[in-house]
C-alpha positions as CSV (number, residue, x, y, z in Angstrom):
1,M,126.7,-25.3,134.2
2,K,129.9,-22.9,135.5
3,K,133.2,-22.4,133.3
4,I,135.8,-24.4,134.4
5,G,139.4,-22.6,134.1
6,L,142.2,-24.9,133.1
7,F,145.6,-23.2,133.9
8,Y,148.9,-24.6,132.6
9,S,151.9,-23.0,130.3
10,F,150.9,-23.4,126.4
11,N,154.6,-23.5,125.9
12,S,155.0,-26.7,127.8
13,T,154.8,-29.5,125.7
14,K,153.9,-32.6,127.8
15,T,152.2,-30.7,130.5
16,A,149.9,-29.3,127.0
17,K,149.5,-32.3,125.7
18,I,147.9,-33.5,129.3
19,A,145.7,-30.7,129.6
20,E,144.3,-31.6,125.9
21,K,143.8,-35.0,127.0
22,I,141.7,-33.9,130.2
23,K,139.9,-31.3,128.6
24,S,138.6,-33.7,126.0
25,S,137.7,-36.1,128.6
26,F,135.0,-33.4,129.9
27,I,132.6,-33.8,127.2
28,G,129.8,-31.5,127.6
29,Y,131.7,-29.0,129.7
30,D,132.8,-25.3,129.4
31,I,136.4,-25.2,130.0
32,Q,138.4,-22.6,128.7
33,N,142.1,-23.0,128.7
34,V,144.5,-20.5,130.2
35,N,147.9,-19.9,130.3
36,V,149.7,-19.1,133.3
37,E,152.8,-17.5,131.8
38,I,150.4,-14.8,130.6
39,A,148.0,-15.1,133.4
40,D,147.0,-12.7,136.4
41,E,144.5,-12.5,139.3
42,N,141.8,-11.2,137.1
43,S,141.8,-14.5,135.4
44,I,141.9,-16.9,138.5
45,L,138.6,-14.8,139.6
46,L,136.8,-15.8,136.7
47,F,136.1,-19.3,137.1
48,D,134.9,-21.1,140.5
49,Y,136.3,-24.4,139.0
50,M,140.3,-25.0,138.3
51,I,142.2,-27.1,136.9
52,F,146.0,-26.5,137.1
53,G,148.4,-28.6,135.5
54,A,152.5,-28.5,136.2
55,A,155.3,-30.4,135.7
56,T,157.7,-30.5,138.7
57,W,161.1,-29.3,138.2
58,F,164.8,-30.5,138.7
59,D,164.5,-31.2,143.0
60,G,161.1,-30.3,143.3
61,E,160.6,-27.4,142.1
62,L,157.9,-25.1,140.3
63,P,159.0,-24.2,136.5
64,N,160.1,-20.8,136.4
65,Y,157.4,-19.5,134.6
66,W,155.3,-20.3,137.9
67,D,158.0,-17.5,139.6
68,E,155.5,-14.6,138.0
69,Y,152.3,-16.0,137.5
70,L,152.0,-16.9,141.9
71,P,153.1,-13.6,143.0
72,A,150.1,-11.7,141.0
73,V,147.6,-14.4,143.1
74,E,149.0,-13.8,146.5
75,E,146.4,-11.5,147.4
76,A,143.2,-13.0,145.9
77,D,140.4,-14.5,147.9
78,L,140.0,-17.9,146.4
79,S,137.0,-19.1,149.1
80,G,134.0,-20.9,147.4
81,K,136.6,-21.9,145.0
82,K,137.3,-25.4,143.9
83,L,140.8,-26.2,142.3
84,A,142.4,-29.9,140.7
85,I,145.8,-30.1,140.0
86,F,148.1,-32.6,137.6
87,G,151.0,-32.8,137.6
88,L,153.9,-34.6,135.4
89,G,157.0,-36.3,137.4
90,D,159.3,-38.8,136.9
91,Q,159.1,-42.0,139.6
92,I,162.4,-43.6,138.8
93,N,164.7,-40.6,138.0
94,Y,163.7,-38.4,141.3
95,P,161.5,-40.6,143.6
96,E,162.3,-38.3,146.6
97,N,160.6,-35.7,144.9
98,F,157.6,-36.9,143.0
99,C,155.5,-34.5,141.2
100,D,156.1,-32.0,144.3
101,A,154.6,-29.7,141.9
102,I,150.7,-30.9,143.2
103,G,151.5,-30.4,146.7
104,I,153.5,-27.2,146.4
105,I,150.5,-25.5,144.4
106,A,147.7,-27.1,146.5
107,D,149.8,-25.3,149.9
108,F,149.8,-22.0,147.8
109,F,146.0,-22.1,147.1
110,E,144.5,-23.7,150.2
111,K,146.0,-21.0,151.7
112,R,143.8,-18.5,150.0
113,G,140.7,-20.3,150.4
114,A,140.7,-22.5,147.6
115,Q,139.4,-26.1,148.3
116,I,141.4,-29.1,146.6
117,V,139.8,-31.8,145.1
118,G,140.8,-34.5,142.9
119,K,142.7,-36.4,145.3
120,F,144.3,-39.9,144.2
121,P,145.5,-43.2,145.5
122,V,149.0,-43.2,145.9
123,E,148.3,-47.3,144.3
124,G,150.6,-48.3,141.5
125,F,153.3,-45.7,141.7
126,N,157.0,-46.3,143.7
127,F,159.1,-43.2,144.9
128,E,160.3,-42.6,147.9
129,A,159.0,-38.8,148.8
130,S,156.8,-36.5,147.9
131,K,154.6,-32.9,148.9
132,A,151.7,-34.1,146.9
133,V,150.8,-36.6,149.2
134,R,148.7,-36.5,152.7
135,N,146.6,-38.9,154.3
136,N,148.4,-42.1,152.2
137,E,146.4,-40.2,148.8
138,F,147.8,-37.8,146.0
139,L,146.5,-34.0,146.1
140,G,145.8,-34.2,142.4
141,L,146.6,-36.7,139.7
142,P,150.0,-37.4,139.5
143,L,151.4,-38.3,135.4
144,D,154.7,-40.4,134.7
145,Q,155.1,-40.0,131.2
146,E,158.6,-41.7,131.5
147,N,157.9,-44.7,132.9
148,Q,154.3,-45.1,133.3
149,A,153.0,-43.6,130.0
150,R,150.8,-46.6,129.3
151,F,148.6,-46.0,132.5
152,T,148.2,-42.4,131.2
153,N,144.4,-42.4,129.6
154,I,142.8,-44.6,132.3
155,R,144.1,-42.3,135.0
156,I,142.8,-39.3,133.3
157,G,139.8,-41.1,132.8
158,K,139.4,-42.2,136.4
159,W,140.2,-38.5,137.7
160,V,137.9,-36.8,135.3
161,E,135.5,-38.8,136.9
162,S,135.7,-38.0,139.8
163,L,135.7,-34.3,139.4
164,K,132.5,-34.6,137.0
165,L,131.1,-35.2,141.0
166,E,133.3,-32.3,142.5
167,F,132.4,-29.6,140.1
168,I,128.3,-29.5,140.2
């Protein structure tokens, strides 16, 4: 079984907590945590399967630590690699850019040849717009810890089961 890289900021409390829930749902899988705040191009090339996590900040932006990470992997050829994304957002206070981070990350890595897996239905969410939505589905797992935390474990379980089929 191939290793899965789980990329997120170790210093982002909510994202780190969700990353650990996702990791613990992959029983029997070799998952290595990678701190995107110190990762470089070499770290991304170690894995055929990757999971990225980030919150959406302010009006649809990635957290500032991505400003250093993305340029570091800009020249990477990710052809043949599968990438899944989870994102945290607030659909009540920021309905016009709910979980935009998922879409921003997906666009960036698709341009470098990665295949985005782990799409998730839009049903059950109430928002106006999101860069994370294509063809009426999210490009990854959206989570709203502010307003729908009660659904988090169920959504993670459903998403991880779909990823297990993709990461083979």
